[in-house]
C-alpha positions as CSV (number, residue, x, y, z in Angstrom):
1,M,186.5,44.7,93.5
2,I,187.8,43.7,96.8
3,S,191.5,44.3,96.5
4,S,193.6,47.3,95.7
5,R,196.9,47.1,94.0
6,G,199.9,46.7,96.4
7,K,197.7,46.3,99.5
8,A,197.9,43.2,101.7
9,L,194.7,41.1,101.8
10,S,193.0,40.6,105.2
11,P,192.8,37.1,106.6
12,E,189.0,37.3,106.2
13,I,189.4,38.0,102.4
14,K,191.9,35.2,102.1
15,R,189.4,32.8,103.7
16,L,186.6,33.9,101.3
17,I,189.0,33.2,98.4
18,V,189.7,29.8,99.6
19,S,186.0,29.1,100.0
20,A,185.1,30.4,96.6
21,K,188.0,28.3,95.0
22,H,186.8,25.1,96.7
23,Y,183.2,25.9,95.5
24,F,184.4,26.4,91.9
25,D,186.5,23.2,92.3
26,N,183.5,21.2,93.4
27,N,180.9,22.7,91.0
28,K,182.1,22.4,87.4
29,L,180.3,25.1,85.4
30,T,180.0,25.7,81.7
31,P,181.7,27.1,79.8
32,K,184.8,25.3,81.1
33,E,187.1,27.8,82.8
34,P,189.7,27.1,85.4
35,S,188.4,27.6,89.0
36,A,191.4,29.8,89.8
37,K,190.4,32.2,87.0
38,R,186.7,32.3,88.1
39,T,187.8,33.0,91.7
40,A,190.2,35.7,90.6
41,D,187.5,37.3,88.5
42,A,184.9,37.1,91.4
43,F,187.3,38.9,93.8
44,G,189.0,41.2,91.4
45,V,192.4,39.8,92.2
46,G,195.0,38.2,89.9
47,I,195.2,34.4,89.2
48,A,198.7,34.4,90.7
49,T,197.2,35.8,94.0
50,V,194.6,33.0,94.1
51,K,197.3,30.5,93.6
52,R,199.6,31.9,96.1
53,I,196.8,32.0,98.7
54,M,195.9,28.4,97.9
55,A,199.5,27.3,98.1
56,D,199.7,29.0,101.6
57,Y,196.4,27.3,102.7
58,N,197.5,23.8,101.4
59,R,200.8,24.2,103.2
60,N,199.3,25.2,106.4
61,P,195.7,26.5,106.8
62,N,196.7,28.6,109.8
63,L,198.9,30.8,107.6
64,L,195.8,32.6,106.5
65,D,195.5,34.1,110.0
66,R,198.7,35.9,109.8
67,P,198.4,39.6,110.2
68,K,198.9,41.8,107.2
69,K,202.6,42.5,106.4
70,M,203.8,46.0,106.7
71,R,205.0,47.0,103.2
72,G,207.0,49.9,102.0
73,R,209.9,51.8,103.5
74,P,210.4,51.6,107.3
75,V,209.7,54.8,109.2
76,H,212.9,56.4,110.2
77,A,213.6,57.1,113.9
78,L,214.3,60.8,113.2
79,A,210.8,61.3,111.7
80,H,209.3,60.2,115.0
81,R,211.4,62.6,117.0
82,I,210.6,65.6,114.6
83,K,206.9,64.9,115.0
84,K,207.3,65.2,118.9
85,L,209.1,68.6,118.6
86,S,207.3,71.8,119.0
87,A,207.5,74.3,116.2
88,P,209.8,76.9,117.9
89,T,212.2,74.0,118.9
90,L,212.2,72.7,115.4
91,E,212.9,76.1,113.9
92,R,215.8,76.6,116.3
93,L,217.3,73.3,115.4
94,I,217.0,74.0,111.7
95,T,218.6,77.3,111.9
96,R,221.5,75.9,114.1
97,E,222.1,73.2,111.4
98,N,222.1,75.7,108.5
99,T,224.6,78.0,110.2
């Protein structure tokens, strides 16, 4: 299984999926099964993922080279500042806020 639920696929994996889909399109195998399903089963991704990648590829093949999207909540500016503070400074700030 190549993918992990909720994780963006790398451009290399997307190119492999496109190649496999083209292979299954050109080589009709028995029993008859849609090439998108065969590709999805081979890579452990959903059929919708294969179709989305193929739609991106058909629209513009260079779209596959886009870097992965950052997903999830953005990191807050305060979190970066807290990581830079030393422990005594952080304790002083917390006690000052709570008093």
